[in-house]
C-alpha positions in Angstrom: -4.6 -8.3 77.6 -4.0 -4.9 79.3 -4.6 -5.5 83.0 -7.6 -3.5 84.3 -7.9 -3.7 88.1 -11.3 -2.1 88.3 -14.1 -0.3 86.4 -15.7 2.4 88.6 -18.8 4.5 88.0 -19.5 7.5 90.2 -22.9 9.2 90.4 -23.8 8.5 86.8 -26.8 10.2 85.3 -28.3 9.5 81.8 -30.7 11.7 79.8 -32.0 10.3 76.4 -34.4 12.2 74.2 -34.9 14.8 77.0 -35.9 12.1 79.4 -34.1 11.3 82.6 -33.3 7.6 82.5 -31.3 7.2 85.7 -29.1 9.2 88.0 -26.8 8.9 91.1 -25.7 5.4 89.9 -22.4 4.3 91.4 -20.6 0.9 91.3 -17.3 -0.9 91.0 -16.4 -4.1 89.2 -13.0 -5.6 90.0 -10.8 -7.7 87.8 -12.0 -11.3 87.6 -15.7 -10.4 88.2 -19.0 -10.3 86.3 -21.6 -7.6 86.8 -25.1 -8.4 85.5 -27.3 -5.4 84.7 -31.0 -6.1 85.0 -34.2 -4.1 84.5 -37.2 -3.6 82.3 -37.2 -2.2 78.7 -36.4 1.5 78.8 -34.6 1.4 82.2 -31.3 2.3 80.6 -29.4 -0.9 80.4 -28.0 -0.3 76.9 -27.4 3.4 77.6 -25.4 2.4 80.7 -23.2 0.1 78.6 -22.7 2.8 76.0 -21.6 5.2 78.6 -19.1 2.7 80.0 -17.8 2.1 76.5 -17.4 5.8 75.9 -19.9 5.8 73.0 -22.0 8.5 74.7 -21.2 10.9 77.5 -23.0 10.7 80.8 -25.3 13.6 81.7 -23.5 13.7 85.0 -20.9 11.7 86.9 -17.8 9.8 85.7 -16.4 6.5 84.6 -12.8 5.4 85.3 -10.7 2.3 84.5 -7.9 1.6 87.0 -4.6 0.3 85.6 -2.1 -0.1 88.4 -1.8 3.4 89.9 -3.4 5.1 86.9 -7.0 6.0 86.4 -8.2 6.2 82.8 -11.1 8.6 82.6 -10.8 9.8 79.0 -13.5 8.0 77.0 -11.3 7.4 73.9 -8.5 5.9 76.0 -11.0 3.8 78.0 -12.4 2.5 74.8 -9.1 0.9 73.9 -9.6 -1.5 76.9 -13.1 -2.6 75.9 -14.6 -5.3 73.8 -18.2 -5.0 72.8 -21.1 -7.2 71.8 -24.3 -5.2 71.0 -27.4 -5.6 68.9 -25.7 -4.8 65.6 -23.7 -7.7 64.2 -20.8 -5.6 62.8 -20.4 -7.8 59.7 -20.0 -6.9 56.1 -22.2 -9.2 53.9 -19.5 -9.7 51.2 -16.7 -10.8 53.7 -16.4 -14.4 54.8 -16.5 -15.2 58.5 -12.8 -15.7 58.5 -12.2 -12.4 56.7 -14.4 -10.6 59.1 -12.6 -12.1 62.1 -9.2 -11.2 60.5 -10.4 -7.7 59.9 -11.1 -7.1 63.6 -7.9 -8.9 64.6 -6.0 -6.4 62.4 -8.0 -3.5 63.8 -7.0 -4.5 67.3 -3.3 -4.6 66.1 -3.1 -8.4 66.3 -3.0 -9.4 62.6 -5.0 -12.6 62.1 -3.8 -13.8 65.5 -5.9 -16.7 66.8 -8.8 -16.2 64.4 -8.9 -19.8 63.2 -8.8 -21.1 66.7 -11.5 -18.6 67.8 -13.8 -19.6 64.9 -13.4 -23.2 65.8 -14.1 -22.5 69.5 -17.4 -20.8 68.7 -18.4 -23.5 66.2 -17.9 -21.7 63.0 -14.9 -23.6 61.5 -17.1 -25.3 58.9 -18.5 -22.0 57.6 -15.3 -19.9 57.9 -15.2 -19.3 54.1 -18.9 -18.6 53.8 -19.8 -14.9 53.2 -21.5 -13.3 56.2 -24.5 -12.7 54.0 -25.4 -16.3 54.4 -24.9 -16.6 58.1 -27.9 -17.0 60.4 -28.4 -14.5 63.2 -27.1 -17.0 65.7 -24.0 -17.6 63.6 -23.4 -13.9 63.4 -23.6 -13.7 67.2 -21.0 -16.5 67.4 -18.8 -14.5 65.1 -19.1 -11.5 67.4 -18.0 -13.8 70.2 -15.0 -14.9 68.2 -14.2 -11.2 67.7 -14.2 -10.8 71.5 -11.9 -13.7 72.0 -9.3 -12.5 69.4 -9.3 -8.8 70.6 -8.1 -9.7 74.1 -9.6 -6.6 75.6 -9.7 -6.7 79.4 -13.3 -5.4 79.8 -16.2 -7.0 78.0 -19.5 -5.2 77.6 -22.3 -7.5 76.5 -25.8 -6.3 75.5 -28.2 -9.2 75.6 -25.5 -11.7 74.9 -27.9 -14.7 74.6 -30.1 -13.1 71.9 -30.5 -15.2 68.7 -28.5 -18.2 70.2 -29.7 -21.7 70.7 -29.0 -23.7 73.9 -25.5 -24.7 72.7 -24.8 -21.1 71.9 -26.0 -20.0 75.3 -23.7 -22.5 77.1 -20.9 -21.3 74.9 -21.5 -17.7 76.1 -21.4 -18.8 79.7 -18.2 -20.8 79.2 -16.4 -17.9 77.5 -17.5 -15.3 80.0 -16.3 -17.7 82.8 -12.9 -18.2 81.1 -12.5 -14.5 80.6 -13.2 -13.7 84.2 -11.0 -16.6 85.4 -8.0 -15.0 83.6 -8.6 -11.6 85.3 -11.0 -10.0 82.8 -14.1 -8.0 83.7 -17.5 -8.7 82.1 -20.5 -6.5 82.4 -23.7 -7.9 80.8 -27.1 -6.4 80.3 -29.7 -9.1 80.0 -33.2 -10.3 80.6 -32.0 -13.9 80.8 -30.4 -15.8 83.7 -26.6 -16.1 83.5 -25.7 -19.1 85.6 -22.5 -17.6 87.0 -21.6 -15.9 90.2 -21.6 -12.1 89.9 -22.8 -8.9 91.2 -26.2 -7.6 90.1 -27.3 -4.1 89.4 -31.0 -3.5 88.8 -32.2 -0.4 87.0 -35.7 1.1 86.9 -36.6 0.4 90.5 
């Protein structure tokens, strides 16, 4: 995992569909910490995550990832440090759960490394050879979590990480986030749900 000391946002502004969503938003998240983004629907939680990931540019302001003495401000370079769970499951129906996990491990230049262990950790070992077409929404979310585990990216951006999960799945998410932060990772989660972990809170739409 590339060591990221800090993610910093400075005076971010976001405009979507010609509407100002937020502006003058600044914060820092240091290694080993969780930031929980809260706010009502339409307040810009997902848009903020997408800006941090480099998927969309901010209307104003900047985002930087600090690695040692270097600040990475280029969106494409910053994206190489980031693992993502969003609303889309990022699965191909014809691939098995194992093949899907292996695909992303290959994409992250770690061919097949740890995929069997990751699938077991998220409770998918018994369905590893089942095509993703037949996985439930909760199982697909678990598969996305396995992808995060194998990618070993320092910064996790999580958009409604509890969605579609049962109670066991929710406990698993909490456990994995806790482990990621304990090893020096950064997690930033946008959610309507309570995450029972210590972390900073940023509320949008107030």
